N, C-alpha and C positions, 0 to 999 in steps of 0.2 A: 264844476265839480268841487265839492268841499271834502278835504281829507280830515278825518277825526282820529286823534291819537287816544287810545284807551277804549276798552270794550265793556265798560260798566253800564249801570242803569242810566246814567246821564246821557251817554251816547245813544243808548236804546231809545230814550224818550225824545231825542232829536229826530228820530226816523219818521215819526208820524207827521209833524209839520213839514219836514223836508219833502215827503211824498206829496202832501197837499199842494205845496208850492212848486213841485216839479224840479226840486233841487237834488241831483244825485249825490250820494255820499259814498266815500271810500274809507274803510275802517281798518285801523291797526289794532288788533286784539291781543291780549296777553296770553290767551289760552284758547284751544278749540272749545266751541260751545259756550263761549263767554256771553254774558247777557245781551250785548248789542249785536254780536255776531249772529245771533238767532234771528234777527229781523233785518239786518243789512247784508244783502247778498254779496256785494262787492267788498270782501274783507280778506285780510291776510292775518296770519298769526306770526308775531315776531316780538323782538325785544326793543322797546322804545328808548333804551339807553344806547342803542347801536346806531350810529349816524348813517351807515350805509342802508340800513333798513328804513330809516326815516326818508332818505333820499328816494328810495324806490316807491315809498308810499305817496309822496307828493308829486311824482312825475306826472305832468299833464293836468294837475289840479290848480284851480284858481287861488285857493286859500287853504291853510291848515289851521285847525282849532283843536280843542282839547276836552277830554272827559275828566282829566285830572291835571295837577300842576307839577308832576314829578319828572318831566322830560328835562335832561340837563340843559342848563342855560347856554352853555357853549355850543351845543348842537343847534339850538334855536337861532343863535347868531349866525352859524354856518349856513343854515337854510335861508335866512334873510340875505346873506351875502351872495347867495346863489340866485337871488331874485324871487324867492318864494314869499308870498304875503303871509306872515305869521301873525295870527290874531287870537288872543292878545299877544303883542310882541314881547320879546325877552326882557326889554327894559321895564315893561310893566309887570310881567309875570313874576319876576324875581321878588316882588313885594308880597306875593302870595306864597312863594316857595321858601322864603327866608324871613322868619319872624323878627330877627334883629334888624334886617334891612327895612322891613315894614315899620317897625317902631321908630327908627331914625327918620324915616320919611314923614311919618305922622307928626313927629316932634318938629321937623323943619317947617311943616305947614301950620304949626301951632294949633293943632286940633286936639281936643280933649282925649286923654288916654290915661291908663294907670301908670304910676311911677315904675320905672324899669331900669335894668342895668345888665350888661354882659358879665358873667361870672365864670370862674374856673376852679374855685377852691372853696372848702367849707368856711374858712374865715371870711371870705368875701360874701358868702351867703348870709352868715350871721351878722356881719357888719351892715348889710342892707336892711336887716330887720325881719324878725319873725312875728307872726306867721307870714308866709309868702307863697308864691307859686313858682315852681321851676318848670321851664319848658325847653325841650330840644328845639334849637332854632330851625332845623329842617326835618322834614319827614313825618312829623306827627299828624294824626287825624283821629277823629272820633274818640278823643280822650287818651289816645296813645301818645307817649312822649310828654306827658303832663304829670307833675307830682305836686301834691298839696303838702306843704312842709310847715309843721308847727313846732318841731324840736330839731336840734342839730342832727340827731340820729336819722330823722326822716329824710334828710337831704342826701344821705349816702347812696341810696340806689340810683338817684339821678346822676350824681357825680361819677359813679362807677360806669353807668351806661354811656356817659359822655366820653369817658376815658377809653372805653372799649370800641365805640363807633367812630370817635373823632369828631362828632357833631357838637359844636359849642352849645353852651347853656345860656338861657336868658332867665333872669329873676324878675318877677313882677309883684307888685303889692297885691295882697288878697283883698279884693274890692268888696265893700259892703253894698251889695246891690239888691234891688227889689225884684228884678226879673231881667231876662235877656230878650233883646229885641233884634230884629234884622231889617236893614234898609237895602233894598234891591233896586239896582238901576241897570239900564241898558244904554250903551253908547256906541255910535258908529264912527268910522274913521273921519267922516266929514264933520263930526262934532255934534250931530243930533243926539239927544239924550231923552230918556223916558224913565220916570221914577214910579215904582210900584208902591202901594200902600205899605206903611211900616207894620210889621207883624210881630207878634209875641211868639217866642219859641221856648218850649219846655225841654230842658236837657236832663238826662239821668245818666250818671257814669260816663259823661262826656259824649253821649249819643243823643241826637235830636229825637224826641219821642212824638211831640205834637206841635203844630203851628196854628195860631189863630190869626186870621186876617179880617179886618185890621186889628191891631193890638187893642184889646178892650181897655177903656178908660184912659188911654194915652192923651195927654193934653195936646191941643192943636199946636202949641208952642214947641213942644218936644218933637212931635211928629214932623213938623216943618223943618226943625233943626236937623233931625236925622236925615231927611231927604236931601237937604242942602249940603250936609256933610258928605253924603255918599256921592252926590253929583260933583262936588268939588274934588274929591279923591279920584273919581273917574277921569275928570278933566286934567288934573295936575299930574297924574301918573300915566296919562295917555292910554287908558284902558279901552280896548275894543271888545265888544260883547257884553256879557253879563258880569256885573260886579256885585257881590254880596258883602255888606259891611255888618259884621256881627257886633252888637253893642250891649253894654250894660246900662240899665236904667238904675241909677243909684238911689239910695234911700233919701238923699237930699235933693232929688229932682234934677239930676244932671244926666247926660249921656256920655259914655266913654267908649272909645273904639277898642274892641276886643281882638278880632281877627278879620282878615280879608280873604275872599275867595274870588277868583277870576274865571268863572265858568258857571253854568247853571248850578243851583245850590238847593240843598234839601229844604231850606226855609222858603223856597219859591215854588215848591211842587203844588201848592194850593192853586197856583195860577193856571194850571192845566184845565181846570174846570171852573175856577172862580173868577178869572180875569178875561177880558175880551181877547187879549193876545197873551199867550203863555210865555213864560221865560224862555222856553226852548225855541219857540218860533222867533222871538225877538233876538235871541242869541244868533240864530242863523241869519236873520235880516241884517243884524249889525255887522257880522264879520264879512258879509257880502256888500256892505254899504248900501243896502236897500232902505227905503223909508221905514221907520219903526212903526209898529202897531201900538194902539193905545193900551196902556196897562190898567185901565180903570176896572174896578170890580163889577161883576155881573149881578151880585147879590149883596145884601148888607153884611152877611157873615159867610166865611168859608173856614172850615176846620180840616186840617190834614193830620192824620195819625199814621205813623209808620207801623208796618207789620214786621216784627222781629222774630227770628228763629228762636225757639224756646228749648226744645230737646231734640236729640237725634232721632227719636221715635216719630217725629213729624215728617221725616223725609218721605216724599211721594204722596203726602196727604194734603198739601196746602190747597190744591184746587178743589178739594172736597168742601171747602167753605163756601163755594159759590151758591148752591141751592138755598141755604138758609139766609145768607147775607143779602142776596139780591131779591129774594121773595119778601123778606122783612122790610126792605127799604129800596123800592124801585128807583128812587132818585140817587142812590149811592153810586159813586164812581170809584172803581177798583183798578189799581195799576199794579200788576205783578211783574217781577223782573226776570223770571226764568232762572233763578239762582237755586243752587242746592242749599237746603236748610242747614244752618249751623246755629248753635246757641248765640244770641246776641247779634246775629247778622241781619242787616236790612234786606228783606226779600220782597218788599212791596209797600204800598201805602194806599190809604183810602181818603177820598175827599167827600165831605158833606157840606152843602151850602143851603142857605135859606134865610128867613127873616128873624129867626129866634136863635140866639147864640146857644142857650142851654140845650135846646133840641139838637142843634148841629153837633155839639160836643158829645151828647149821648149817642147819637147815631154813629158818628165816626169811631168813638171809643169802643162801642159794642162790636162793630164790624171788625175792627182791627184785632180785638181780643178773640173773636170767633175764629178768624183765619189763623191766629197764632196758637189755637188750641187751648186757650185759657178759659173757655166757657163750654158748658155741656148743653145737652138738648133741653134741659129744664129752663135755660135762660131765654126769655122772650122779650 
């Protein structure tokens, strides 16, 4: 049995390959009716920051893994000390929990990344150089905890937030990049690894909107470099499961490490329908130290577009999108998360795959817009 901490859509999407492989899951969800709790019968509601709750979750389980990276590092060490297989382990996961720790590790490995420094005052930010990016070292996601700073005044909200929460700040150079890429790999405890095609991700307001697999026009040199970089990070940091390395492709044809995630990742959702083995299946195989499945693509192109909540009036109407979307495109693959609609919230995604990139883009974008209520009956 595999214990999963976190009841979001990532845990939900582990359920299907787990059922196919006959792997029972036990879930700790944050709230009743959470996305994953709707499809994993063996679940409890509890606080993942409470060690006693975690101990009850893992009792009798072979391994524990995660839907998110927010479990306190000390609790994970305590579970390991009690003989629980924690995958990824706390020594690896801290690099996804703490951006400062991650940056220092990438620097030690001499891998390419933006210039950075820990800061705690306005003079330190100004001395680093403007414009820049300020990041909370812990707790940020989907654009939260990130501030783009072009003037000293724009640094003040970040410094105030740091003083209020006690979370240190990291300052990074504002990179002149062409686009964002993601290199996704799976790695097992025995050291077997598999690298997915490098993808292009389109971010808006810090949220991933769409992913194209493979990244269009990416040179073989950069694609190979990105995969090798991700495989090296997985090995050197002793990652078990999925590792997503978010990258910048710069205007002078380099790649720089942006962030790390040690769990199934939004930029790998395309693999559910576009790869022979999805990231969710390979994550489960990896944490159980089973042979990994091939990550090769099933079609020349796969496009994933997220469905985002738009207005409160959409509540209860998301599933009304099925008749039009499925009739218009019988090859479309739709994944809804069972979440309440809120503006800007990820509530599902669609995958379209095929031989023609522009056609895949149009199909996926149209369907996502239709589900989000951005199109009317006149759009065909």
